Backbone as a ProteinNet text record, in pm:
[ID]
protein_1_A
[PRIMARY]
MACVFAIMLAFSTAGCAKYDVLERNMQYVSIDMLRKESLVAYERLGSAHAGWKASPGPDTLERFKNFYLQYAIIYNELMDRSGSRPVHHLHTFDTTMPPPPPGVTLEAPETAAPAEPQPVAASDEPESSVTPPAETTLAPPSAPAPIRTAAAEASPGAGSYLVRSGDTPHSIARQLGVSETALMQANTIAAPRQLQVGQQLVIPEK
[TERTIARY]
-852.3	-825.2	-941.4	-993.4	-1106.2	-1226.9	-1241.8	-1355.6	-1344.6	-1226.8	-1207	-1224.8	-1172.2	-1187.4	-1334.5	-1411.7	-1554.6	-1625.7	-1583.4	-1644.6	-1618.8	-1495.6	-1461.1	-1541.4	-1561	-1639.9	-1786.3	-1836.4	-1977.9	-2009.3	-1913.4	-1937.6	-1901.3	-1846.9	-1801.6	-1917.3	-2039.5	-2155.4	-2256.6	-2225	-2318.7	-2300.1	-2365.3	-2355.6	-2233	-2233.9	-2117.8	-2090.1	-2194.4	-2176.7	-2088.1	-2066.1	-1982.8	-1842.8	-1789.4	-1654.6	-1647.6	-1756.5	-1758.5	-1758.8	-1838.4	-1845	-1711.1	-1650.6	-1521.7	-1415	-1420.1	-1321.9	-1335.2	-1458.4	-1477.9	-1428.7	-1452.3	-1410.1	-1258.1	-1189.5	-1044.4	-978.3	-1046.2	-988.5	-974	-1050.3	-1048	-968	-902.4	-824.1	-681.3	-620.3	-482.8	-388.1	-272.7	-177.8	-126.3	-105.7	-58.3	-161.1	-287.6	-392.8	-413.3	-397.2	-412.6	-306.9	-184.9	-78.4	-104.2	-154.3	-187.8	-299.3	-399.5	-509.6	-461.9	-363.6	-312.8	-245	-175.8	-112.8	-217.4	-322.2	-429.7	-498	-527.8	-596.3	-509.4	-378.1	-288	-275.3	-274.9	-270	-395.9	-512.6	-638.4	-644.6	-593.8	-593.2	-504.1	-387.6	-299.3	-361.2	-432.5	-499.5	-610.7	-688.8	-796.9	-739.8	-626.9	-564.7	-515.3	-453.2	-405.9	-522.6	-634.1	-751.8	-810.7	-810.3	-863.1	-770.8	-637	-544.3	-553.6	-578.2	-586.7	-718.3	-826.2	-958.4	-1030	-994.4	-1057.5	-1208.4	-1282.9	-1428	-1488.4	-1617.5	-1680.6	-1682.3	-1700.1	-1706.2	-1570.2	-1463.9	-1331	-1281.6	-1321.2	-1282.5	-1352.7	-1481.6	-1556.5	-1500.3	-1459.3	-1399.9	-1267.2	-1186	-1058.9	-1082.4	-1179.9	-1210.6	-1256.4	-1339.3	-1390.6	-1276.4	-1184.1	-1071.1	-974.3	-965.7	-878.9	-926.6	-1057.1	-1109.9	-1101.8	-1119.3	-1104	-959	-866.4	-724.9	-686.6	-744.4	-712.1	-747.2	-857.8	-897	-791.9	-748	-646.6	-514.3	-476.9	-351.3	-350.3	-460.5	-466.5	-463.5	-526.3	-523.8	-381.3	-307.4	-167.5	-85.2	-112.6	-41	-72.2	-198.9	-236.4	-161.8	-154	-90.3	62.2	117.8	261.7	293.7	189.4	210.8	227.6	190.9	207.1	98.6	131.3	34.6	-66.6	-187.1	-291.8	-254.5	-154.7	-116.9	-62.4	-14.2	40.5	-64.7	-188.4	-293.5	-342	-414.3	-483.1	-621.9	-648.9	-774.6	-878	-837.2	-931.8	-885.1	-978.7	-948.7	-858.4	-760.9	-669.2	-652.4	-639.3	-628.2	-489	-395	-261.8	-255.4	-164.1	-150.1	-94.2	-154.3	-102.8	23.2	91.2	210.5	174.3	269.1	241.9	213.2	157.1	124.2	247.2	239	355.5	386.3	514	556.2	539.5	512.4	490.3	590	654.9	751	680.8	682	620.6	712.1	651	729.4	782	911.6	973.8	939.3	912.9	882.9	1001.2	969.5	1075.7	1147.6	1280.1	1360.1	1441.8	1465.7	1540	1685.3	1740.4	1879.4	1971.6	2078.4	2169.6	2237.3	2258	2318.8	2464.9	2505.5	2643.7	2734.6	2850.1	2941.4	2996.5	2999.6	3050.1	3202.5	3269.5	3417.1	3463.6	3571.2	3627.1	3735.9	3724.4	3821.8	3959.7	4061	4197.2	4246.1	4329	4382.7	4534.6	4596.7	4742.3	4804.5	4724.4	4778.3	4784.9	4889.1	4898.9	4789.6	4738.3	4632.5	4690.3	4616.9	4659.9	4581.5	4651.3	4584.8	4522.7	4547.6	4493.7	4364.8	4259.9	4130.5	4118	4096.8	4085.5	3962.2	3973.5	3857.1	3742.5	3621.8	3503.3	3481.9	3443.1	3418.9	3287.9	3293.3	3173.8	3145.3	3022.9	2979.8	2912.9	2970.8	2915.4	2812.4	2697.5	2592.3	2623.6	2595.4	2622.5	2541	2601.7	2527.9	2403.9	2296.7	2170.4	2162.1	2096.6	2081.3	1990.2	2024.4	1938.7	1801.1	1701.1	1563.6	1542.9	1477.2	1453.7	1365	1399.2	1320	1212.8	1088.2	976.1	931.1	910.6	857.9	733.6	665	544.3	578.6	697.3	735.8	766.4	823.6	856.1	731.5	634.6	512.3	422.6	425.2	342.2	434.6	468	557.8	485.4	561.9	497.9	430.7	308.3	233.2	173.9	210.8	156	11.5	-24.9	-162.3	-203.8	-108.1	-141.1	-48.5	-90.8	-14	-28.2	84.2	85.1	77.6	-24.6	-48.5	60.4	115.9	217.1	157.8	233.5	189.1	179.5	69.9	50	-16.9	-41.6	-107.4	-254.5	-304.7	-447.5	-486	-613.3	-653.1	-608.6	-612.8	-573.8	-424.5	-339.5	-195.4	-155.2	-222.4	-188.8	-227.1	-347.4	-393.8	-302.1	-254.9	-166.6	-31.7	20.1	148.2	139.1	26.4	13.5	-46.6	-92.2	-145.5	-282.4	-363.8	-498.4	-597.9	-724.2	-830.3	-854.5	-870.7	-899.1	-1031.6	-1130.1	-1260.5	-1249.1	-1174.9	-1157.8	-1082.9	-984.3	-907	-995.8	-1080.8	-1168.1	-1274.6	-1326.6	-1428.5	-1369.5	-1247	-1183.8	-1152.6	-1138.9	-1105.5	-1218.4	-1337.5	-1458	-1426.3	-1363.3	-1330.6	-1439.2	-1516.5	-1624.9	-1575	-1470.9	-1417.9	-1266	-1195.1	-1047.6	-992.4	-1067.1	-1016.2	-1011.2	-1072.1	-1072.5	-936.8	-848.9	-717.6	-640.1	-570.2	-488.2	-347.1	-248.1	-109.4	-89.7	-25.9	-6.7	-117.9	-222.8	-334	-290.7	-329.1	-292.3	-410.3	-383.1	-486.6	-469.8	-582.9	-584.4	-574.4	-481.3	-462.2	-549.4	-645.5	-731.1	-651.6	-706.1	-641.1	-652.5	-550.4	-549.2	-643.5
2700.5	2667.6	2710.4	2828.6	2876.7	2787.6	2733.2	2645.2	2517.2	2457.9	2333.6	2357.8	2470.7	2503.7	2520.8	2582.1	2600.2	2466.6	2373	2239.8	2169.9	2183.1	2118.6	2176.2	2308.6	2369.7	2332.4	2320.8	2288.8	2149.9	2057.2	1921.3	1897.6	1996.8	1976.8	1962.2	1998.6	1986.3	1886.2	1810.8	1715	1579.8	1475.6	1341.3	1270.1	1135.6	1057.8	1068.2	1093.3	1099.9	1215.2	1311.6	1426.5	1383.4	1278.6	1235	1167.1	1096.1	1033.9	1139.9	1244.3	1351.8	1422.9	1451	1518.8	1434.3	1303.7	1215.1	1214.5	1216.2	1220.5	1352.8	1462.8	1593.5	1606.2	1544.6	1555.8	1492.4	1397.5	1329.4	1422.3	1533.7	1624.2	1752	1758.5	1876.2	1856.9	1963.6	1955.1	1923.3	1868.9	1828	1946.7	2061.2	2179.8	2228.5	2234.9	2278.9	2177.7	2049.2	1945.5	1959.2	1993	2011.7	2133.2	2241	2359.1	2327.9	2253.1	2216.7	2125.6	2041.1	1951.8	2031.1	2140.3	2223.7	2291.1	2344.2	2410.3	2309	2190.3	2088	2039.8	2028.2	1980.7	2085.1	2212.8	2319.5	2318.9	2308.4	2304.1	2180.2	2069.2	1947.1	1962.6	2024.1	2046.5	2136.9	2240.5	2331.1	2259.6	2176	2100.8	1998.9	1935.9	1838.6	1906.8	2025.4	2098.7	2143.1	2183	2222.5	2106.8	1986.7	1869.4	1828.4	1837.3	1801.9	1899.7	2029.4	2129.8	2120.3	2083.2	2076.3	1951.2	1832.7	1708.5	1710.3	1667.3	1663.7	1614.4	1579.4	1526.9	1627.8	1756.2	1856.5	1874.3	1890.2	1908.9	1782.9	1665	1540	1525.6	1560.7	1551.4	1647.2	1766.1	1862.7	1810.3	1752.2	1694.7	1578.1	1493.7	1378.6	1423.5	1527.6	1577.5	1625.7	1706.4	1755.2	1640.9	1540.9	1426.3	1351.9	1323.5	1248	1328.4	1460.2	1543.3	1539.6	1551.4	1548.3	1412.2	1304	1170.3	1154.3	1216.1	1206.5	1272.5	1393	1463.6	1387.8	1338.7	1264.3	1140.1	1064.1	941.5	970.4	1081.7	1118.3	1151.3	1222.4	1250.9	1121.9	1028.4	901	822.3	825.9	755.8	813.2	946.4	1009.2	990.6	960.6	934.7	787.7	705.4	563	479.7	533.8	458.8	352.4	245.8	137.9	176.4	120.4	154.5	122.9	35.9	0.5	120.9	221.3	341.5	451.8	423.5	524.2	539	648.3	668.1	607.9	503.2	430.5	464.4	470.2	493.9	610.8	667.4	781.1	736.6	820.9	795.4	925.9	915.1	1036.4	1097.1	1031.6	1090.4	1162.9	1258.9	1334.5	1244.5	1247.8	1169.7	1233.4	1165.1	1224.4	1343.9	1432.7	1547.9	1503.5	1590.7	1553.5	1514.3	1405.7	1360.9	1455.9	1474.6	1558.4	1705.9	1746	1887.1	1926.1	2038.8	2088.2	2181.9	2145.5	2229.8	2346.1	2460.9	2579.3	2564.7	2583.1	2573.3	2696.7	2682.6	2800	2894.1	3022	3121.8	3115.7	3120.4	3118.5	3246.5	3290	3413.6	3393.5	3494.2	3486.6	3490.7	3410.6	3411.8	3547.2	3587.2	3717.8	3716	3823.1	3833	3860.7	3793.9	3818.9	3960.2	4024.5	4160.4	4158.8	4249.3	4252.2	4291.8	4228.9	4256.8	4362	4464.7	4573.6	4523.7	4567.1	4525	4590.8	4520.6	4571.5	4570.4	4672.1	4680.4	4578.3	4530.8	4436.7	4297.6	4223	4086.8	3997.7	3910.2	3819.6	3710.3	3674.9	3569.2	3443.3	3330.6	3203.1	3142	3204.6	3152.4	3226.1	3151	3209.9	3218.8	3341	3352.8	3279.5	3220.6	3147.5	3243	3193.7	3275.5	3289.4	3409.6	3435.3	3370.2	3301.6	3237.5	3290	3315.5	3365.1	3252.1	3215.8	3107.3	3162.1	3101.6	3143	3091.5	3170.5	3123.6	3000.1	2906.5	2782.3	2812.7	2750.2	2770.8	2675	2721.9	2639.9	2523	2405.7	2288.9	2308	2264.4	2277.6	2188.1	2239	2155.5	2038.1	1925	1804.1	1799.1	1799	1796.7	1653.1	1620.9	1489.4	1509.4	1398.8	1408.6	1453.4	1408.3	1448.2	1596.2	1651.4	1793.9	1878	1829.1	1906.9	1901.4	1789.4	1776.5	1763.4	1874.3	1872.9	1815.7	1745.5	1684	1789.1	1761	1849.7	1968.5	1991.3	2108.3	2084.4	1956	1925	1977.5	2003.4	2054.7	1992.4	2000.1	1943.9	2037.2	2064.6	2152.5	2067.1	2087.9	2006.6	2033.1	1924.2	1933.2	1888.4	1910.7	1869.4	1717.5	1665.7	1522.3	1458.8	1537.5	1482.6	1454.9	1352	1321	1292.9	1303.7	1270.6	1130.4	1037.8	900.5	891.5	955.2	947.1	1020.1	1134.9	1210.8	1130.7	1071.4	994.1	874.7	812.1	697.7	739.8	855.8	903.3	939.2	996.4	1043.8	939.4	827.9	721	752.3	827.9	860.5	810.8	816.8	774.1	880.4	834.2	928.1	1000	927.4	988.6	1094.3	1063.2	1159.8	1283.5	1262.7	1375.4	1467.1	1409.5	1490	1561.5	1494.1	1557.4	1671.1	1651.2	1754.4	1880	1866	1980.9	2016.6	1960.7	1987.6	1974.2	1862.4	1833.9	1742.3	1793.6	1714.8	1622.4	1664.5	1584.5	1596	1489.1	1494.3	1603.3	1642.5	1743.8	1883	1899.1	2030.2	2064.3	1964.3	1992.7	2088.3	2182	2277	2277	2290.5	2294.4	2415.5	2393.5	2501	2510.8	2433.5	2436.4	2369.9	2429.8	2373.4	2293.6	2166.4	2076.5	2052.6	2035.3	1998.5	1846.4	1799.4	1655.3	1607.2	1518	1468.7	1374.9	1356.5	1266	1122.3	1043.4	903.9	822.6
-4233.6	-4092.5	-4004	-4029.7	-3950.2	-3969.7	-4090.8	-4119	-4038.9	-4036.5	-3960.9	-3812.6	-3764.1	-3622.3	-3585.8	-3675.3	-3650.4	-3646.7	-3732.7	-3732.4	-3599.9	-3548.5	-3421.3	-3306.3	-3306.3	-3199.7	-3211.2	-3332	-3350.4	-3300.3	-3314.5	-3271.6	-3126.7	-3057.8	-2919.3	-2823	-2864.2	-2774.4	-2826.6	-2932	-2988.5	-2924.1	-2979.2	-2924.7	-2975.8	-2965.5	-3005.1	-3154.1	-3236.3	-3380.8	-3422.5	-3333.3	-3368.9	-3408	-3345.6	-3375.7	-3512	-3550.5	-3682.6	-3791.8	-3771.7	-3871.3	-3880.6	-3765.7	-3764.1	-3832.4	-3809	-3871.1	-4022.7	-4073	-4218.1	-4276.4	-4205.1	-4255.1	-4259.3	-4161.8	-4157.8	-4279.8	-4344.4	-4459.8	-4580	-4579.5	-4694	-4665.9	-4552.3	-4515.9	-4565.4	-4614.4	-4662.6	-4546.7	-4580.2	-4477.4	-4397.6	-4465.5	-4393.6	-4293.6	-4338.1	-4247.2	-4135.3	-4168	-4066.1	-3958	-3997.6	-3899.2	-3811.2	-3873.4	-3793.8	-3694.7	-3740.3	-3651.1	-3538.3	-3566.8	-3462.6	-3350.9	-3386.7	-3284.8	-3197.1	-3261.5	-3185.2	-3094	-3149.3	-3069.6	-2955.3	-2978	-2872.3	-2761.4	-2798.4	-2696.8	-2612.1	-2676.2	-2600.5	-2511.7	-2561.7	-2481.9	-2359.4	-2376.7	-2262.3	-2158.4	-2204.8	-2111.9	-2036.2	-2107.7	-2042.5	-1944.3	-1979.1	-1888.9	-1761.6	-1777.8	-1660.4	-1572.3	-1635.8	-1557.9	-1481	-1542.2	-1471.7	-1357.3	-1377.3	-1270.7	-1154.8	-1186	-1080.2	-1004.7	-1074.5	-1011.3	-1060.5	-1006.8	-1053	-1028.2	-1127.3	-1115.2	-1245	-1244.1	-1366.4	-1480.1	-1449.5	-1555.7	-1622.3	-1541.9	-1599.6	-1669.7	-1618.5	-1683.6	-1817.8	-1823.7	-1948.1	-2052.4	-2007.9	-2100.9	-2155.4	-2068.4	-2111.1	-2207.5	-2176.6	-2261.6	-2399.6	-2404.5	-2531.5	-2621.4	-2564	-2642.1	-2678.1	-2591.2	-2618.6	-2742.9	-2748	-2860.8	-2990.4	-2980.8	-3099.8	-3148.5	-3054.3	-3091.7	-3148.6	-3094.3	-3141.4	-3289.6	-3332.1	-3473.3	-3562	-3523.3	-3602.2	-3597.6	-3480.1	-3463.5	-3552.6	-3550.1	-3628.7	-3779.1	-3819	-3960.8	-4004.8	-3920.2	-3951.7	-3958	-3869.9	-3870.7	-3996.9	-4040	-4162.9	-4283.4	-4289.5	-4404.7	-4404.1	-4285.4	-4279.1	-4302.5	-4326	-4352.6	-4228.8	-4110.8	-3986.3	-3974.8	-3905.2	-3884.8	-3777.1	-3783.4	-3685	-3541.8	-3522	-3384.9	-3309.5	-3386	-3323.2	-3307.5	-3342.1	-3332.5	-3189.1	-3164.5	-3035.9	-3049.6	-2972.3	-2989.6	-2882.3	-2757.6	-2648.6	-2563	-2489.5	-2402.3	-2287.3	-2257.4	-2146	-2068.3	-1936.9	-1854.5	-1858.8	-1925.9	-1943.1	-2076.7	-2084.6	-2209	-2319.6	-2439.7	-2551.3	-2607.9	-2700.4	-2761.3	-2848.1	-2874.4	-2960.1	-3102.3	-3185.2	-3322.7	-3401.8	-3479.6	-3556.6	-3671.5	-3697.4	-3808.1	-3784.2	-3660.4	-3627.3	-3519.2	-3538.4	-3439.3	-3343.1	-3216	-3114.1	-3081.7	-3058.7	-3023.4	-2882.3	-2867.3	-2734.4	-2653.7	-2523.4	-2439.9	-2433.1	-2429.1	-2423.3	-2289.1	-2294	-2170.8	-2163.2	-2043	-2022.5	-2063.6	-2130.1	-2174.1	-2052.9	-2053.6	-1937.6	-1923.3	-1800.8	-1774	-1816.1	-1880.4	-1924.8	-1805.1	-1799.1	-1685.7	-1690.1	-1574.8	-1565.5	-1555.3	-1627.3	-1619.3	-1480.3	-1435	-1302.4	-1316.6	-1234.4	-1241.6	-1200.3	-1274.5	-1245.5	-1117.2	-1041.7	-916	-922.9	-859.2	-856.3	-762.7	-663.2	-566.9	-628.7	-597.9	-653.7	-595.6	-681.2	-638.5	-550	-449.8	-358.4	-390.4	-390.8	-419.5	-295.2	-178.1	-52.9	-20.6	-3.3	31.7	182.3	234.8	381.2	430.4	547.6	600.5	630.4	604	630	779.4	817	958.5	1000	1109	1161.2	1300	1323.9	1454.7	1529.1	1641.7	1720.8	1816.4	1814.5	1905.9	2045.4	2145.7	2282.5	2312.2	2386.9	2416.7	2498.5	2457.4	2527.6	2645.3	2746.5	2866.6	2835.3	2885.9	2858.1	2918.2	2842.6	2889.8	3010.3	3109.2	3228.9	3195.9	3254.1	3232.7	3339.9	3291.3	3386	3408	3530.6	3565.3	3648.5	3669.3	3750.7	3891.7	3942.8	4077.7	4084.3	3974.1	3972.9	3959.3	3881.9	3862	3985.5	4050.6	4170.4	4289.8	4354.2	4468.8	4589.8	4672.3	4790.5	4876.9	4913.6	5001.4	4930.3	4802.6	4732.5	4695.1	4665.7	4629.5	4494.6	4403.6	4270.9	4167.4	4041.3	3929.9	3810	3742.1	3626	3499.5	3419.1	3299.6	3196.5	3143.2	3038	2904.5	2798.6	2664.9	2657.8	2607.4	2594.2	2714.6	2822.3	2941.8	2915.7	2978.2	2981	3124.9	3159.5	3296.4	3337.6	3242	3274.8	3306.8	3222.2	3244.7	3372.3	3400.4	3522.6	3646.3	3641.9	3757.4	3782.8	3674	3690.4	3747.9	3703.7	3755.6	3903.4	3942.8	4081.7	4174.4	4114.3	4196.8	4255.3	4181	4227.8	4125.3	4160.5	4069.7	3963	3838	3729.3	3753.7	3800.3	3827.5	3936.4	4043.9	4152.2	4104	4016.1	3962.5	3879.2	3795.5	3708.7	3791.4	3895.9	3979.3	4061.6	4109.3	4192.1	4111.6	3981.3	3896.6	3800	3825.1	3742.2	3593.8	3559.7	3419	3364.2	3268.3	3210.5	3100.9	3028	2916.7	2917.2	2882	2880.6	2790.7	2687.1	2594.3	2655.7	2772.5	2836.4	2899.1	2910.9	2967.9	2878.7	2941.3	2868.4	2927.2	2839.1	2885.1	2975.5	3091.1	3186	3290.8	3274.3	3369.8	3500.1	3612.8	3744	3798	3827.6	3875.7	4025	4089	4231.1	4240.3	4322.9	4338.1	4453.4	4423.8	4533.9	4625.2	4739	4834	4785.6	4814.2	4772.6	4861.6
[MASK]
++++++++++++++++++++++++++++++++++++++++++++++++++++++++++++++++++++++++++++++++++++++++++++++++++++++++++++++++++++++++++++++++++++++++++++++++++++++++++++++++++++++++++++++++++++++++++++++++++++++++++++++

């Protein structure tokens, strides 16, 4: 097994011929060792796939592709030895995870054992089949938020306007019936983005 693993690592940095050499070597590996190698290759492939999904890029994709093609050789060899037709083989690289190795049982992830139910202490009082209603605490009604309008923000004769959320010099000028340019000049506004919520503007004369 260590020999086959070393062969796979040695060819992981070579050219395209590395897969041909690996494919020829797999033909002489025993079925038991081939199955063990398929598990190792499938684990490495899953790790490379997760790394590419977490950080997409040419380097992570190339690493995933390299392990994919190595795994495909082992997978196809197992399929050949099981008498499967070539139509079920892995032929080209795909960015999705391939099926697990045939004839190999993957180890299931360990799961936490369910907690054992604790015994309920017996009570002398008879059990009641009626469940008391749950107590609910009602929050006091909140006062309705005041509705602000242009007339409320700009009181007659006050000559000022309080900027609200979503206001722009254009919308304010249109509401108050003044020129946008005059409004910006009267308040030394160089750009519409300078408006801030709560800012008090001077209303120029019409």
